[in-house]
C-alpha positions in Angstrom: 39.5 -41.7 2.1 42.2 -40.6 -0.4 42.7 -37.0 -1.4 41.6 -37.9 -4.9 38.2 -39.2 -3.6 37.8 -36.2 -1.4 38.5 -34.0 -4.4 36.0 -35.9 -6.6 33.3 -35.6 -3.9 33.8 -31.9 -3.5 33.6 -31.4 -7.3 30.5 -33.5 -7.4 28.8 -31.4 -4.7 29.8 -28.3 -6.5 28.4 -29.6 -9.7 25.1 -30.6 -8.0 24.8 -27.1 -6.5 25.5 -25.5 -9.9 22.9 -27.6 -11.6 20.4 -26.8 -8.8 21.2 -23.1 -9.0 20.7 -23.1 -12.8 17.6 -25.3 -12.8 15.7 -23.9 -9.8 13.9 -20.7 -10.1 11.2 -19.1 -8.0 7.6 -19.1 -9.1 6.2 -16.1 -11.0 2.6 -14.9 -11.1 0.0 -16.3 -13.5 -1.8 -13.4 -15.2 -5.1 -14.0 -17.0 -4.8 -12.7 -20.6 -8.0 -10.7 -21.5 -10.6 -12.7 -23.3 -13.8 -10.7 -22.9 -15.3 -8.5 -25.7 -15.0 -4.9 -24.6 -16.8 -2.0 -26.4 -14.5 0.5 -28.2 -14.6 3.8 -26.3 -13.0 7.3 -26.7 -11.1 7.2 -23.4 -9.4 10.5 -24.2 -12.8 12.3 -24.2 -13.8 10.4 -21.1 -10.7 11.4 -19.3 -11.3 15.1 -20.0 -14.7 14.8 -18.2 -13.0 12.9 -15.4 -10.4 15.6 -15.1 -13.0 18.3 -14.4 -14.5 16.1 -11.7 -11.0 15.6 -10.1 -10.4 19.3 -10.1 -13.7 19.9 -8.3 -13.0 17.0 -5.9 -9.6 18.3 -4.9 -11.1 21.7 -4.1 -13.1 20.1 -1.3 -10.4 20.3 1.4 -11.2 17.0 3.2 -8.1 17.2 5.5 -8.7 14.4 8.0 -12.4 15.4 8.0 -15.2 17.1 6.0 -15.7 13.8 4.2 -19.4 14.3 3.9 -18.9 17.3 1.5 -16.8 14.9 -0.6 -19.4 12.2 -0.4 -22.2 14.6 -1.4 -20.1 15.7 -4.4 -19.7 12.1 -5.5 -23.4 11.5 -4.9 -24.3 14.4 -7.1 -22.5 12.7 -10.0 -24.2 9.4 -9.4 -27.6 11.2 -9.1 -27.2 12.7 -12.6 -26.9 9.2 -14.0 -29.8 7.9 -12.0 -27.7 5.6 -9.9 -28.9 5.3 -6.3 -26.3 5.8 -3.6 -26.2 5.9 0.2 -24.3 8.0 2.7 -23.3 6.4 6.0 -22.4 8.9 8.8 -20.4 8.1 11.9 -22.7 8.5 15.0 -22.3 11.8 16.6 -19.9 13.1 13.9 -22.1 13.4 10.8 -19.3 15.2 8.9 -17.3 11.9 8.9 -19.3 10.1 6.2 -18.8 7.4 3.6 -20.7 6.7 0.4 -21.6 3.5 -1.4 -23.5 2.7 -4.6 -24.2 -0.7 -6.2 -24.9 -2.2 -9.6 -26.5 -5.6 -9.2 -25.3 -8.7 -11.0 -27.0 -11.9 -12.0 -25.9 -13.6 -8.8 -25.9 -11.2 -5.8 -24.8 -13.8 -3.2 -21.2 -14.3 -4.0 -18.0 -13.1 -5.7 -19.0 -9.4 -5.8 -16.3 -6.8 -6.6 -15.8 -3.5 -4.6 -14.0 -0.5 -6.0 -12.9 1.6 -3.0 -10.9 4.7 -2.2 -10.8 7.2 0.7 -12.2 10.7 0.7 -9.9 12.2 3.2 -6.5 13.6 2.5 -3.5 14.8 4.6 -2.3 18.3 5.4 -0.5 20.4 2.8 1.7 23.4 3.6 1.0 26.0 0.9 4.4 27.7 1.2 6.1 24.5 -0.1 3.9 24.2 -3.2 4.1 25.8 -6.6 0.3 26.3 -6.6 -2.2 26.4 -3.8 -2.7 22.8 -2.8 -6.5 22.8 -2.8 -7.0 24.9 -5.9 -7.3 21.9 -8.3 -5.6 24.0 -10.9 -4.9 22.5 -14.3 -1.7 23.4 -16.1 -1.5 21.8 -19.6 -2.6 18.2 -19.1 -1.7 18.1 -15.4 -4.1 18.6 -12.4 -2.4 19.8 -9.3 -3.6 19.5 -5.7 -3.6 17.5 -2.5 -5.2 14.1 -3.1 -4.5 14.0 -6.9 -2.7 10.8 -6.4 -3.5 9.8 -2.8 -6.2 9.0 -3.5 -8.9 11.2 -5.1 -7.4 10.4 -8.5 -8.1 6.7 -8.0 -11.6 7.5 -6.7 -12.5 9.5 -9.9 -11.0 6.7 -12.1 -13.2 4.1 -10.2 -16.3 6.3 -10.3 -16.0 6.9 -14.1 -15.4 3.1 -14.8 -18.4 2.4 -12.6 -20.5 5.0 -14.6 -19.4 3.4 -17.8 -20.6 -0.1 -16.7 -24.0 1.5 -16.0 -24.2 3.7 -19.1 -23.0 1.0 -21.6 -25.4 -1.5 -19.9 -22.6 -4.0 -19.4 -24.2 -7.2 -18.1 -22.7 -8.1 -14.7 -22.4 -11.6 -13.4 -21.7 -10.4 -9.9 -22.5 -7.2 -7.9 -20.3 -4.2 -8.3 -19.9 -1.6 -5.5 -18.4 1.9 -5.6 -17.3 2.7 -2.0 -15.7 6.0 -1.0 -14.6 5.8 2.7 -13.9 8.4 5.4 -10.9 8.6 7.7 -8.3 6.3 6.1 -5.4 8.8 6.9 -6.0 8.6 10.7 -6.4 4.9 11.3 -9.9 4.5 9.9 -11.9 4.8 13.2 -14.7 6.7 11.5 -14.4 4.8 8.2 -13.4 1.3 7.3 -13.2 0.1 11.0 -16.7 1.5 11.7 -18.2 0.0 8.5 -16.7 -3.4 9.3 -17.9 -3.3 12.9 -21.3 -1.7 12.6 -22.3 -2.2 9.0 -20.8 -5.5 8.1 -24.0 -6.4 6.2 -23.0 -4.1 3.3 -20.2 -6.5 2.4 -22.5 -9.6 2.1 -22.1 -11.2 -1.3 -18.7 -9.6 -1.9 -15.3 -11.3 -2.2 -12.9 -9.0 -3.9 -11.8 -5.4 -3.3 -9.8 -3.0 -5.6 -8.2 -0.4 -3.3 -5.1 1.7 -3.2 -1.7 0.5 -1.9 0.2 -0.2 -5.1 0.8 1.8 -8.3 2.3 1.7 -11.7 5.8 3.1 -12.1 8.1 4.0 -14.9 11.9 4.2 -14.9 12.1 3.4 -11.2 12.8 -0.2 -10.6 14.9 -0.5 -13.7 15.7 2.1 -16.3 13.1 2.0 -19.1 10.8 -0.3 -17.1 7.0 0.0 -16.8 5.9 -1.9 -13.7 2.5 -2.2 -12.2 3.0 -3.1 -8.5 -0.2 -4.8 -7.4 -0.4 -4.7 -3.6 -1.6 -7.9 -2.0 0.0 -7.7 1.4 0.6 -5.0 4.1 2.9 -5.0 7.1 1.5 -4.7 10.6 2.1 -1.8 12.9 3.4 -1.8 16.4 3.3 1.8 17.8 4.9 2.2 21.1 5.3 5.0 23.7 8.5 5.1 25.8 9.3 6.7 29.1 12.5 6.6 31.2 12.7 8.2 34.7 15.6 8.9 37.1 16.8 11.5 39.6 17.7 14.9 38.1 21.2 16.2 38.5 24.0 18.6 37.4 25.4 18.3 33.9 28.9 18.5 35.3 28.7 15.4 37.4 26.6 12.8 35.4 25.7 9.6 37.1 26.4 6.2 35.4 22.8 6.0 34.4 20.1 8.7 33.9 16.9 9.0 32.0 18.2 10.4 28.7 21.2 8.1 28.5 19.0 5.0 29.4 16.7 6.0 26.5 19.5 6.4 24.1 21.1 3.1 25.0 17.7 1.4 24.7 17.1 2.9 21.3 20.4 1.8 20.0 19.7 -1.8 20.8 16.1 -1.9 19.8 17.0 -1.2 16.2 18.6 -4.6 16.0 15.1 -6.2 16.0 14.9 -5.3 12.2 18.2 -6.8 11.2 17.0 -10.1 9.6 16.1 -10.1 5.9 13.2 -12.4 5.1 12.0 -13.2 1.5 8.5 -14.7 1.5 6.6 -16.0 -1.4 5.1 -12.7 -2.5 8.5 -10.9 -2.3 10.2 -13.8 -4.2 7.6 -13.4 -6.9 8.2 -9.7 -6.9 11.9 -10.2 -7.6 11.2 -12.9 -10.2 9.0 -10.4 -12.1 11.8 -7.9 -12.1 14.1 -10.6 -13.3 12.0 -11.0 -16.4 12.9 -7.4 -17.6 16.5 -7.4 -16.3 19.7 -8.2 -18.2 22.0 -11.0 -17.3 23.4 -11.5 -14.6 20.8 -9.5 -12.7 18.0 -11.6 -14.2 19.6 -14.8 -13.1 19.9 -13.6 -9.5 16.5 -12.0 -9.2 14.7 -15.2 -10.4 16.5 -17.1 -7.7 16.2 -14.8 -4.7 16.1 -17.5 -2.1 19.0 -19.5 -3.4 21.5 -19.5 -0.4 24.5 -18.4 -2.5 22.8 -15.9 -4.7 20.9 -14.5 -1.7 24.2 -13.2 -0.4 24.5 -11.1 -3.6 20.9 -9.9 -3.5 21.1 -9.0 0.2 23.7 -6.4 -0.6 21.2 -4.8 -3.1 18.4 -5.0 -0.6 20.5 -3.3 2.2 21.3 -0.4 -0.1 17.6 0.4 -0.9 15.3 1.6 1.8 12.2 0.4 -0.1 13.5 -3.1 -0.5 14.6 -3.2 3.1 11.1 -2.3 4.2 9.6 -5.1 2.0 11.9 -7.8 3.5 12.3 -7.1 7.2 10.8 -5.7 10.3 11.6 -2.0 10.5 12.1 0.2 13.6 11.7 3.9 13.3 12.4 6.4 16.1 9.5 8.9 15.6 10.0 11.0 18.8 12.4 11.7 21.7 12.2 14.4 24.3 14.3 14.9 27.4 12.2 17.9 28.4 15.2 20.2 28.7 15.1 23.0 31.2 18.7 24.2 31.1 22.0 23.4 29.4 23.6 22.1 32.6 20.6 20.3 34.0 20.1 16.5 33.7 16.3 16.1 33.6 14.4 13.4 35.4 12.3 12.1 32.5 12.8 11.3 28.8 9.9 10.2 26.6 9.9 8.8 23.1 7.9 6.8 20.5 8.6 4.0 18.1 7.0 3.0 14.8 7.7 -0.7 14.2 6.4 -2.4 11.1 6.3 -6.2 11.0 6.0 -8.6 8.1 2.7 -10.5 7.6 2.5 -13.6 9.6 4.4 -12.2 12.6 2.7 -11.6 16.0 2.3 -8.0 16.9 1.7 -8.9 20.6 4.9 -10.9 20.7 6.8 -8.1 19.2 5.5 -5.7 21.8 6.5 -8.1 24.6 10.0 -8.4 23.1 10.5 -4.7 23.1 8.9 -4.3 26.5 11.4 -6.9 27.9 14.3 -5.0 26.3 13.0 -1.8 27.9 13.2 -3.3 31.3 16.9 -4.0 30.8 17.5 -0.2 30.4 14.8 1.0 32.8 12.6 2.2 30.0 8.8 1.8 30.3 7.2 0.6 27.1 3.5 0.9 26.5 1.4 0.1 23.4 -0.4 2.8 21.6 -1.6 0.7 18.7 -1.0 -3.0 17.7 -2.0 -4.3 14.4 -1.1 -7.5 12.5 0.0 -7.6 8.9 -2.4 -8.9 6.3 -2.2 -10.7 3.0 -4.4 -11.8 0.1 -3.7 -14.8 -2.1 -1.4 -14.3 -5.1 -3.6 -16.6 -7.2 -6.8 -14.7 -6.4 -9.0 -14.2 -9.5 -8.9 -10.4 -9.3 -5.1 -10.3 -8.9 -4.7 -12.4 -12.0 -7.2 -10.4 -14.0 -5.5 -7.1 -13.0 -2.1 -8.6 -13.9 -3.3 -9.6 -17.3 -5.2 -6.4 -18.1 -2.6 -3.9 -17.2 0.0 -5.5 -19.5 -2.5 -5.7 -22.3 -3.4 -2.0 -22.0 0.2 -1.0 -21.7 2.4 -3.2 -23.9 5.9 -3.7 -22.7 4.9 -3.4 -19.0 4.9 -6.1 -16.3 2.8 -6.8 -13.2 4.3 -7.7 -9.9 3.0 -8.7 -6.5 3.8 -6.0 -3.9 4.1 -6.0 -0.2 3.3 -2.5 1.1 5.3 -1.3 4.1 2.4 1.1 5.0 -1.2 0.2 5.8 -4.5 1.0 4.1 -8.2 0.2 4.7 -7.5 -3.2 3.1 -6.0 -4.3 6.4 -9.4 -4.0 8.0 -11.4 -5.4 5.1 -9.2 -8.5 5.0 -10.2 -9.1 8.6 -13.7 -10.0 7.5 -12.5 -12.3 4.7 -12.4 -10.0 1.7 -9.5 -10.5 -0.7 -8.0 -7.0 -1.3 -5.6 -5.8 -4.0 -4.2 -2.3 -4.3 -3.4 -0.5 -7.5 -3.5 3.0 -8.8 -3.7 1.9 -12.5 -1.4 4.6 -14.0 2.3 4.8 -14.6 3.9 7.3 -12.2 7.4 8.8 -12.1 9.5 8.9 -9.0 8.7 12.6 -8.7 5.0 12.0 -8.9 5.2 9.2 -6.2 7.2 11.6 -4.0 4.2 14.0 -4.1 2.2 11.6 -2.1 2.0 13.3 1.4 4.7 15.6 0.0 4.6 18.8 -2.1 3.3 19.5 -5.6 1.1 16.4 -5.8 -0.4 16.0 -9.3 -1.9 13.7 -11.8 -2.0 14.0 -15.6 -5.1 13.6 -17.8 -3.3 10.7 -19.7 -2.9 8.9 -16.4 -6.6 9.3 -15.7 -7.3 7.9 -19.2 -5.1 4.9 -18.6 -6.7 4.3 -15.2 -10.3 4.4 -16.5 -9.5 2.1 -19.4 -7.8 -0.5 -17.1 -10.6 -0.4 -14.6 -13.3 -0.7 -17.2 -11.7 -3.6 -19.0 -10.7 -5.3 -15.7 -14.3 -5.2 -14.4 -15.6 -6.7 -17.7 -12.9 -9.4 -17.7 -13.5 -10.2 -14.1 -17.2 -10.8 -14.8 -16.3 -12.9 -17.9 -14.0 -15.1 -15.8 -16.5 -15.7 -13.0 -19.1 -16.8 -15.6 -16.8 -19.5 -17.0 
């Protein structure tokens, strides 16, 4: 073949690739634009009432326990409206309790919708806060306290939307459940896992769940952006305990291999497990949505995240952002290491540690454990499993997801909705195991500082955020019932 023909062939291939790159884009989501007739309400007045309930709810310090007090508080609000509710206690631990209430629809056998949140919260060190973390104090239009965002704020939004459906006598095509669950912060043994295992019947006739896991954000992904990240997938968890043993010795004459060194060498190599970047359908759609509000050339790249050439560019962005890394690869975190020191010049005989590995949905948690275990054998490190859990995912074309995506952008003009893969886990991972389609969204726009308050210091939520959440929930419930009736 002549050089001229080779040149023409190369130019043709380049042209084909350029045409492919320009023409081919990833698929975005398909929001359902609201069609239902919704009554006009004074959401500002409603949010003021909700704010008082949130303050009172925060003051019940449900730190990995005492959920029954929280459940009784929620029950008292339902009782005042004449809505029956039920408290379910964990056997032998009556303080670990969940609450449920239902509004019946025309067809109780299918497609019911569950509004769920958890009652428990994590610890808060008062010395790090500007106000006492369980005071529920209000300053201006902001309510401060542990659980304001994670996730008592969502619980109060859901409760007041639930109350509105009842009080305004909104006709329901399908059942609607309000479900406040115990023990989410400590792996759900006394809450969601217990309900799924021992009270599975309460989920009969239900298909969709609105939970936590995603949130609205402003000025975070892109300056000036308003993004509602609707969680539809969660990574799995592989929690491992590590132990290395050897003969003790003097620090001045170290052997070639000893417990602490073996552990360090192992930990160095095990981090390579998370090196591969993987963009699955939900993450490609996430980038596509961001592309819709980005300027060129960013928009061009984001809408083509799996294009082999453009991926090289995007991968650099992913590698520089810990949140994007967590969404696109398995992650390995060293969460503990202890050589049990007894003296500066003593090589101890044992070193222990722990790993928190998060795996993408679709990957086998047992296979990951065996892979790490085999690597441990290479270095003389014993690896044992503390907790193994697969990732979970709900369909991107699920009716509730599409309704949420359409409603949030209608309530907040100029915003976008994106599918979101959560690096952490929620109760949705257990509810998905019994076939429920779960989506997570705190329906309010939060700043970076407000999101950092989750499990951090100075957690707070504003009354306008409560207002937005109640409006989005109320309108979404009505729209969902309108769509299932079609």
